[in-house]
C-alpha positions as CSV (number, residue, x, y, z in Angstrom):
1,M,-0.9,3.9,-8.3
2,P,-3.9,6.6,-8.8
3,I,-6.5,4.0,-8.6
4,I,-5.2,2.7,-5.2
5,M,-5.2,6.4,-4.1
6,D,-8.3,7.5,-5.1
7,L,-9.5,4.3,-3.1
8,L,-7.8,5.3,-0.2
9,D,-9.7,8.8,-0.2
10,Q,-13.1,7.5,-0.9
11,I,-12.6,5.1,2.4
12,I,-10.9,8.4,4.3
13,T,-13.9,10.3,3.7
14,V,-16.6,7.8,4.9
15,F,-14.6,5.4,7.7
16,P,-14.8,8.0,10.3
17,R,-18.8,8.8,9.7
18,V,-19.5,4.8,9.2
19,R,-17.5,4.6,12.2
20,Q,-19.5,6.6,14.6
21,I,-22.5,5.3,13.5
22,H,-21.9,1.9,13.2
23,G,-19.0,1.1,15.6
24,N,-20.7,0.0,19.0
25,Q,-23.3,-2.2,16.6
26,Y,-20.3,-3.3,14.2
27,I,-17.4,-3.6,16.5
28,Q,-15.1,-4.6,13.7
29,L,-15.0,-0.9,12.7
30,K,-13.5,-0.4,16.1
31,N,-11.3,-3.3,15.6
32,I,-9.8,-1.6,12.4
33,S,-9.5,1.9,13.1
34,W,-5.9,2.2,15.0
35,Y,-4.8,-0.5,12.1
36,F,-6.6,1.6,9.1
37,Y,-5.1,4.9,10.0
38,Q,-1.4,3.2,10.7
39,L,-1.7,1.6,7.1
40,E,-3.1,4.8,5.8
41,D,-0.1,6.5,6.8
42,R,2.2,4.0,5.5
43,L,0.6,4.3,1.8
44,E,1.0,7.9,1.9
45,K,4.5,8.1,2.9
46,Y,5.4,4.8,0.5
47,Y,3.9,6.4,-2.8
48,D,5.4,9.2,-2.4
49,F,8.4,7.8,-1.8
50,L,8.2,5.6,-5.0
51,L,6.7,8.8,-7.1
52,K,9.6,11.4,-5.6
53,K,12.8,9.4,-5.4
54,F,13.0,5.3,-6.3
55,Y,11.0,5.4,-9.9
56,P,13.1,8.4,-11.2
57,A,16.3,6.8,-9.3
58,A,15.2,3.4,-10.8
59,I,14.5,5.0,-14.6
60,E,18.1,6.8,-14.2
61,A,19.9,3.3,-13.3
62,N,18.4,1.5,-15.9
63,R,19.4,4.7,-18.3
64,Q,22.8,4.1,-16.9
65,K,22.7,0.5,-17.1
66,G,24.3,0.7,-13.9
67,H,27.3,3.1,-14.5
68,G,26.4,5.3,-12.5
69,S,28.5,6.7,-9.5
70,A,28.3,4.5,-6.4
71,N,26.4,7.1,-4.7
72,E,23.6,6.7,-6.8
73,I,23.7,2.6,-6.6
74,E,24.0,3.0,-2.9
75,Q,20.9,5.3,-3.1
76,L,19.3,2.7,-5.0
77,R,20.2,-0.1,-2.9
78,Q,18.3,1.6,0.4
79,G,15.7,2.5,-2.0
80,L,15.2,-1.5,-2.6
81,D,15.3,-2.2,1.3
82,F,13.1,0.5,2.0
83,V,10.5,-0.8,-0.9
84,N,11.1,-4.6,0.2
85,K,10.3,-3.6,4.0
86,N,7.2,-1.3,3.3
87,H,5.7,-4.5,1.2
88,V,6.3,-6.5,4.4
89,E,4.8,-3.9,6.9
90,I,2.0,-3.2,4.7
91,N,1.2,-6.5,3.9
92,S,0.9,-7.1,7.8
93,L,-1.5,-4.5,8.0
94,M,-3.4,-5.2,5.5
95,A,-3.9,-8.8,6.9
96,T,-4.8,-7.5,10.3
97,I,-7.3,-5.6,8.9
98,R,-8.8,-8.2,6.7
99,R,-9.0,-10.7,10.1
100,K,-10.0,-7.5,12.6
101,G,-12.8,-6.6,10.2
102,N,-14.4,-9.9,9.3
103,N,-13.1,-10.0,5.7
104,F,-14.9,-7.2,5.0
105,E,-18.0,-9.5,4.7
106,N,-21.2,-7.0,4.9
107,P,-23.2,-7.4,7.6
108,W,-27.0,-8.8,7.5
109,G,-28.7,-4.7,7.5
110,A,-25.6,-3.3,6.4
111,D,-26.4,0.4,4.8
112,S,-24.7,1.2,1.8
113,T,-22.5,3.2,2.9
114,L,-21.1,0.7,4.9
115,R,-21.1,-1.9,1.8
116,I,-19.1,0.5,-0.9
117,M,-16.9,1.2,2.1
118,N,-15.9,-3.0,2.3
119,Q,-16.1,-2.7,-1.3
120,N,-13.6,-0.2,-1.7
121,F,-11.3,-2.0,1.0
122,K,-11.6,-5.4,-1.2
123,M,-10.6,-3.2,-4.2
124,L,-7.7,-1.1,-2.6
125,F,-5.9,-4.3,-1.2
126,K,-6.6,-6.5,-4.5
127,N,-4.9,-3.2,-6.2
128,I,-2.0,-2.9,-3.8
129,E,-1.6,-6.6,-3.8
130,K,-1.5,-6.7,-7.7
131,Q,1.4,-3.4,-7.7
132,F,3.2,-5.5,-5.0
133,E,3.8,-8.1,-7.4
134,I,4.4,-6.6,-10.1
135,E,7.2,-5.0,-8.3
136,Q,8.4,-7.9,-6.8
137,D,8.1,-10.2,-10.2
138,K,9.2,-7.4,-13.1
139,I,10.4,-4.1,-11.4
140,L,13.3,-5.0,-8.4
141,P,14.8,-8.3,-10.2
142,G,15.7,-6.0,-12.2
143,L,17.4,-3.2,-10.1
144,V,19.2,-6.1,-8.4
145,Q,20.7,-7.2,-11.3
146,I,22.0,-3.5,-12.2
147,I,22.9,-3.5,-8.9
148,N,24.9,-6.3,-9.0
149,N,26.7,-5.8,-12.3
150,E,28.7,-2.6,-10.8
């Protein structure tokens, strides 16, 4: 997760300047702007939820092996729903940004700042997808099993 937030911070730092300088020349920068800021907001809320609420609840549920209170199990169930909903929404935003951003291909003559930003977008999306895959394949099924044992 730290790499994801570091990459997001790097993009946030340069995106407004790159868009201002190159937005007329490379229209894809204007096309992704709204979606990027939606993604930024969604990611910040998602990771805040994971770190402050979901992971601590998941660790506690695993420790108790599903013998927590009905309230704790319901909160975990709601957390699973929130995680799944965010996976869908974040993946949708990333797909739109990729499509509208020409898959982050560098236009001919692009300066180093734009090239670095495009590379950071590619790495950011790759790391998010990797994390979601781990969550879907390893973390969430175990929590579903804990919830269903109640």
